[in-house]
C-alpha positions as CSV (number, residue, x, y, z in Angstrom):
1,M,-17.4,-14.9,15.1
2,P,-16.7,-10.9,15.2
3,S,-18.8,-8.7,13.3
4,K,-17.9,-6.9,10.0
5,L,-17.2,-3.7,11.9
6,R,-14.9,-5.3,14.4
7,L,-12.8,-7.1,11.7
8,Q,-12.3,-3.8,9.8
9,R,-11.2,-2.3,13.4
10,I,-8.7,-5.1,13.6
11,A,-7.6,-4.9,10.1
12,D,-7.2,-1.0,10.4
13,R,-5.2,-1.4,13.7
14,I,-2.9,-4.0,12.0
15,K,-2.3,-1.8,9.1
16,Q,-1.7,1.1,11.3
17,V,1.2,-0.8,13.5
18,L,2.7,-2.2,10.7
19,S,3.1,1.0,9.1
20,E,4.7,2.5,12.2
21,M,7.1,-0.2,12.3
22,I,7.9,0.2,8.6
23,V,8.5,3.9,8.9
24,M,10.4,3.7,12.4
25,N,12.6,1.1,10.8
26,E,11.7,-1.6,13.3
27,I,11.8,-4.3,10.8
28,H,15.5,-4.9,9.8
29,D,15.5,-6.3,6.7
30,P,16.7,-3.7,4.2
31,R,14.3,-5.3,1.5
32,V,11.2,-3.9,3.3
33,S,12.4,-0.2,3.2
34,G,10.5,2.3,1.1
35,A,7.4,-0.2,1.4
36,S,4.0,0.4,2.4
37,V,1.1,-1.2,3.6
38,T,-1.8,-0.6,1.3
39,D,-4.6,-2.7,2.7
40,V,-5.0,-5.4,5.7
41,K,-8.1,-7.9,5.4
42,V,-8.9,-10.2,8.0
43,D,-11.0,-13.2,7.7
44,R,-14.3,-13.9,9.6
45,E,-12.6,-16.6,11.6
46,L,-9.6,-14.5,12.5
47,A,-7.1,-17.5,11.2
48,Y,-5.6,-15.1,8.4
49,A,-4.9,-11.7,7.7
50,D,-3.8,-10.7,4.2
51,I,-1.5,-7.6,4.0
52,Y,-1.2,-6.0,0.7
53,I,2.1,-4.1,0.0
54,S,3.4,-1.8,-2.5
55,A,6.8,0.2,-3.0
56,V,7.6,3.3,-4.6
57,E,9.8,1.8,-7.0
58,G,6.8,-0.4,-8.4
59,S,6.5,-4.0,-9.5
60,E,10.2,-4.6,-10.1
61,R,10.7,-4.7,-6.7
62,A,7.7,-6.8,-5.8
63,E,9.3,-10.2,-5.2
64,E,12.1,-8.8,-3.4
65,V,9.9,-6.9,-0.6
66,I,7.3,-9.6,-0.3
67,A,10.4,-12.1,0.4
68,G,11.8,-9.8,3.0
69,F,8.3,-9.3,4.7
70,E,7.8,-13.1,4.6
71,R,11.5,-13.7,6.3
72,A,10.3,-11.1,8.9
73,S,7.1,-12.5,9.2
74,G,7.9,-14.2,12.7
75,F,9.1,-11.0,14.1
76,I,6.2,-8.8,12.6
77,C,3.7,-11.3,14.1
78,H,5.1,-11.3,17.5
79,Q,5.5,-7.5,17.4
80,L,2.0,-7.0,16.2
81,A,0.7,-9.7,18.8
82,E,2.1,-7.7,21.6
83,R,0.4,-4.4,20.4
84,V,-3.0,-5.8,19.0
85,D,-5.0,-7.0,21.9
86,L,-6.3,-10.3,20.4
87,R,-6.5,-13.9,22.2
88,V,-5.3,-15.8,19.1
89,F,-3.3,-13.6,16.4
90,P,-4.0,-14.5,12.6
91,R,-1.3,-16.1,10.5
92,L,-0.1,-13.2,8.2
93,R,-0.1,-13.6,4.4
94,F,1.9,-10.9,2.4
95,H,0.6,-9.8,-1.3
96,W,1.8,-7.5,-3.7
97,D,-0.9,-4.7,-4.5
98,P,-0.4,-3.2,-7.9
99,T,-3.4,-0.6,-7.2
100,P,-0.9,2.6,-7.0
101,E,0.8,1.4,-10.0
102,R,-2.4,1.4,-11.9
103,A,-3.7,4.6,-10.1
104,D,-0.3,6.3,-11.3
105,R,-0.9,5.0,-14.9
106,I,-4.5,6.0,-15.3
107,E,-3.6,9.5,-13.8
108,R,-1.1,9.7,-16.6
109,L,-3.4,8.6,-19.2
110,L,-6.0,11.2,-18.2
111,A,-3.2,13.9,-17.8
112,S,-2.2,13.3,-21.6
113,L,-6.0,13.3,-22.8
114,R,-6.5,16.6,-21.1
115,D,-3.3,18.0,-22.8
116,E,-4.4,16.5,-26.3
117,S,-7.7,17.9,-25.6
118,Q,-6.7,21.7,-25.4
119,P,-5.3,23.1,-28.4
120,D,-2.4,25.1,-28.3
121,Q,-3.3,28.8,-27.4
122,E,-0.7,30.8,-28.5
123,P,-1.8,34.6,-28.5
124,E,-2.7,35.7,-32.0
125,E,-0.7,38.6,-33.1
126,D,-2.9,41.4,-34.3
127,D,-1.8,43.0,-37.7
128,T,-4.5,45.6,-38.0
129,D,-3.2,49.2,-38.6
130,E,-5.0,52.1,-37.0
């Protein structure tokens, strides 16, 4: 069995290559455009690679994007196998990653809290006559 470091290197390489494929429009399914790979996890036996996907538009496109990746999974696996040097390439499983949406929501909540905690700082007029 490969070490944890080797598994992480394999996962990172898969993520890098798949991200490049998306950016370079090598996957011709229009459903995957605008998507990004947020994480890749490879199991200890190298049987499966869980690929986590997100899109700018958010979860309203989740089913569509995942369906596009699953439809193109044969092509993707073939291309990854050519570019990532492994004896046996793991099967790909695609999952939606809600983390970017959650992070954006938390950031907006924090920003609104910051805005509420700062009182309106309008300059006070000085009415004293000298």
